[in-house]
N, C-alpha and C positions, 0 to 999 in steps of 0.2 A: 781217596778223598771221602771223608765221612759225609753222609747225607743227614740233614736235620729235618725233622717233622714237627710241625706245630699243631698241637691239639688244643681246641677251645672247648671249654665246658659251657653249654648254652643253658640260660635260665629260662624256664617257662614264662611266656608272656602273660600279663595280667588279663583276666577275662573281660570281655565286653559285657555291659548290661544290655538287656533287651532294647531299651530305649536308645542307647548309644549305637548299637548295630543297625537298628531300623533307621535312625537319623542319618547314619553314614550311607546306607543304601539310598535313602531319599536324595541326599546331596549328589550321589553319583548319577542318578537319573536326571536330576534337574540341571546338572552341568553338561549333559549331552544335548547339544543344540538340535540335533536331528529329532530327538524325542520331545522337544518343546514346540515343534511345528510339524505335526504328523496327521495324515489322513488315514483312516481305518475303515475298511468296508466289511460289513458283516450283517447277520440277522439279529433283529431285536427280540429279546425275551425278558420277561419279568419287568416290564415297564411300569413304573409307579411314580405318581406325582403326589407328594405329601401336601398337607395343609399349609406348610411353609412356602409352597410354590416350587421347591426344588424337585428335580426329577432324577430318579435312579433307575438304571437298566443294565442289561448285559448284552454285549455284542458277542456273537459266536459264529463259528464256522464248523466244518466237519472235524477239526482237530483241536480247537481250543476255545476258551471263553475269556472275555475281558470285561471287568466291571467299569461302568461309566457313570459320571456325574454331570448333570446339566443344571447349573444354578438358575434360580428364578429370574435374575436380571437378564440372562441370556434367553431363557425359555420364553419370556414375555415378548421378546422382539422377533421370534421366529414365526414364519407363516405356516410351518409344518412341524407337527409333533407326531412321532411314530406310534404305532401300536404293535403288539406282539406279532412276530412273524414278518414284519416289514424288512426288506433289504435296504439298508441305508449306507450313506457315506458320511462319516463323522470326522470333524476336524477338531484338534485340541492339543493338549500337552499331557505327557505322562508324568504322574506324581505318585507319592506314597501316602496312604492314610495310616499314619503311625499308630493310632489307637488299636487298629485291628491287624496292622502289619501286612497290608495288602497294597499292591500297586493298582492304579486305576487311571482311566482316561478322563481328564477334565475337558468336557466338550464345550466349544464356543461356536460351532456351526454344524448344521445337520441338514442333510438333503436326501431325498430318495436316491437309491443307488442308480436308478435309470438315467438320471441327469448328472451324475457325478463327474463323468469324464468331460462333458461339455462345460460344466461349471468350472472345473479345474483349468480347462483351456481359456475360459473367459477371464478368470482371475490372473492367470499367468500373463496373458496378453495385456490386460488392463495395467498390471504392475509394470510391465516392460515399457509400455507407451507413456505411462505416467512418469517413470524415471527418466525417460527421454525428454520430458517437458512438453509433450504434445497436448496435455490437458491444462497447461499452466494458465492461470487467470489473466496474466498479461497478454496472452495471445488472443483473448476473446475480444471481438469487435462489437461496438454498439449497433443496435438495430436502427434502421432509418425510421424517423418519426412518421413520415407520410409517404410510404412506398407507392410508386406509380404502377409497377409491374412486379408480380411475384411469380417465381418459378417453383413448380411443385413436382417433386420427384416421388412418384408413387405409381401404384397400379391403376390403369384407367377403369378397371372394373370393380375396384374395391370400395368398401363403405367409407374408407378414409377420405377419398377424393370428394365424395358427396358431402361428407360432414364439413370439409374445409370450404367447399364452394358455398354451402349454406351459411356458414358463419361469416365468411367474407362478404357475401351479398347482403346479409343482415346488418353487419357492422359498418361496412365501408364500400358501398357500391362503386365508388370511383376507381377502385383498383382493378387492374387487368391481371388475369391468371394465364400463365403459360405452362402447359403440362409437358413434362418430360417423362413419357410413359416408360415404365420398367416393371419387370417382375420383382416381387418383394419376398419371394420364398423359393427355395430350391438352390441347386448347385450353380445355376446360371445367373442367379439374381445379383450376386456381388459385382460381376463384371458389368451388367447392365446398369446398376446403380452408379458405378464409377463413370460409365459413359454418359449417363444423363447429367451428372454433375459437370463433366467436362463440356458438354454441349451448352449448358446454361452459362458457364463461365466464359465461353467463347463469344457471347453476345455482350453488347454494351448498353442494352436497354432493360436489364434485369436488376432490380434494387435489392431483392431478398430471395432466399431459397428456403423452402420447407421440404424436409425429407420426412415422409410419413408412412405409417402402416398401422392397421388395426391390431388389436390384441391377439395373442396366441401363446403357444407353449414356447419353451426355450428353444426347442428345435426349429419351430416355425419362424422365430425371430432371429435365427442364427445368421442370416445374411447381413444383418446390421452389426454383428460382432466380427466382421471380416476386417483384417488389418488394412487391406487396400482401401476399403470404404472409409475407414477412420482417417486414413491419411488424405484421401481425396476431400473429405469434409474439412479437415484442419487446414488443408492447403488451398481451399477455395478463396478467391479474392472477394467473393460476395458473401456477406454474412449469412449464416445457416442456422435455422431452427430445426431441432430434431424432435419430432412428435411420433414416437414409435411405441406401439403397444398401449397398455393401460397404465394407470398411475403407479402401480407397484412394479412395473417392468422397467429394468434398466439394461441398456445395451452400450457397447463401446462407442457407437455413434452418438449417444447422448453426451458422453464425456468429451468427445472431440468437437461437437458443435459449439457455436457461440452461445446458444441458449438451449436448454432442454425443457420441453413441454411434456406434461404428463400424458397427453392424448393428442391425436390429430386436431380435434376441435380446439383444444387449448392452444395449440400452435398457431392456429388461425387467429385466435383472439389476441395472442401476443404480437402477431405480425402487423396488425392495423389498429388504428384508433376506432372508438365507437362513435358512429355518426350522431347518435342521440346525445352523447356526452359533448361532442364537438358543437352540436347545435345549441345545447344548453350553455356552453361556455361562450359561444358567439353572442347569444342573446344577453348574457350577463355583461359581456364587454360592450355590447351596443347600449345597454342601459347605463353603464358607467360612463360611456363616451357622451351620451346625450346629457347626463347630469353634469359632467365636467364642462361641456360646452355652455350649458345654461349658466353654470356658476361663473365661467369665465366672462360671458357676455354681461352678466350682472356686475362683476367687478370692473369691467371696462366702462360700463355705463356710469358707475359711481366715480371712477377715475376721471372720466370726461367732465362730469359735473364739477368735481373739485378743481380741475384745470380751468374751467370756465370762470369759477369764482375767483381763483387766483389771478387770472388774466385781468379781471375787472379791477382788482386791487393793485396790481403791479403794472401801472402805466409806464411807458418808456421814460418820461421825465422823472418819475420817482426812482426808477432803477438807476438813471444817470446820476441823480443827486446822491443816492446811497453809495454808488461806486466812487464818486468824487470824495465823499467824506471818508470812506474806507481807505482810499489812496492817501489822503492826508494823515490818517491815523498810522498807516504803514510807514510813511516817510518820517513821521515824528518818532515812531518806535525804532526805526532804523538809525536815525541820528543819535538817539539816546544810547542805543546799543553800541554804536561806533565810538562815541565819547567814552562810554564805560570801558570798552575794550582798550582804547588808547591809554586810559588811566591805568588799567591793569598792566599793560605792557611797559608803561613808563616806570611804574613802581617796581616791576620785576627787573627792569634794566638797572635801576638805581641799586637794587640789592646785589645784582651781579657785579656792578662796579665796585661796591663796597667790599665784596668778598675778594675781588681781584686785587684791590689796593692792599687789603690785609695780608694777602699772600705774596705781594711784590717784594723782591729783595731790597728795593729802595726803602721800603718802610722799615725793614730791619736795620739798614744803615742809619736811618734817622734816629733810631734808638741807641746809637753809639757803637754799633758793631762795624766791623770792617771785613772786606773780602781780600784774602791774600792769595796771590798767584805767583808761580815761577815766572820770572821775567822773560825767559827764553821760550818755554813751552806753553805758557799760559795756563798750565794745569793748576787747579785750585789746591791749596795746602789745607788738608783736613787734620793731620796729626803732626806732632813734633818729629816723628820718624820720617816724615815726608821731605825734610830739608836737612842740609848739612852745612857746617860752618863755611862761610864764604859764598853761599848761593845767593845770586841776585834775586830780589823779589820786587813785586809791584803790589802796592797796597791801595785799595779803593775805600774811600770813606764817603760821607754824605755829599760833600761839595767838590770832590775830585779825587785824583790819584797822586801818589808819590812813590819814589823808589826807596828800597831799603836793602840791606845785606845782612845775612845771618852771621852772628859773631859767636 
């Protein structure tokens, strides 16, 4: 059996232009989802910020270099900008600058490498709990307007407790404070914070809980980024205010709490009303109440005077006479209405009788017509086809009936 071989002559492909090839490479990179959400750790060199506000630098390690771009809109929102030699952790997407044909990292977050791992853990836990709905606004509970007892979860030796007590004493001395002491830093702190929250929730005389700690580094605040602490705060039956760190510090506890305060002092301010404002409001209400009462007494005085004048002019005899005349008027109007209604009904009845008479078969007979029926069945004859020769008939005219037969 003969074997056949197929030979194909291949034509050389058309060449790419430089722009086409570079654009193709750019699309390949941008379609790679992993390269659009990437963290890169390295050492900063050649950091430059131009008059436009945009920043350009290089990330390098022992084996390679990576060009990086930090746009002004991102740079202006960062608390930290590196200098040459800094070890950093940069987040962003990989793209291509087609004009120069180089790939680079477009940075949208930048942190010192020392806190990079912790920050990644923070973001991952935050994203997971948020997706679970733990931070949903509909889970948040309103704070009581006038709490009688506030539980405070913090260190008994920290400045946060002193600040809270000072603010509460200044703003609302009526409130009682119940301290649930706990460590707020270290490996044992999360378990103690959870236990303190559980102890307060076991009571029925606590209206509000403040979880607080003074400022510190990310590592020092890490106990409030614990998942168990976040779930304990979210699961508390008592509303919780989180006042951890300084204004720029955010922890997982802040997102899980019903209200986030920028500082412990601010948490205390949110927890209670200001007695000075309450006093001013009460004084304003008192003035309004006095004015309203005076105005009401004056109106009642004038009303009484009017009633006295009316009483003098409205003697019983006058009222009886007026009532008698009004009764006569009502009887007269009632009789007129009754007569008018009877006339209308009589006229309507006459019209109906006339219509009935015009539609009566007897009226038709009076005009010379007759009604012909089959003598046996009584069925009315409408057409010639309804009868046959010899059929007996009964004919009704105006003044009576007579028999007939079809011929």
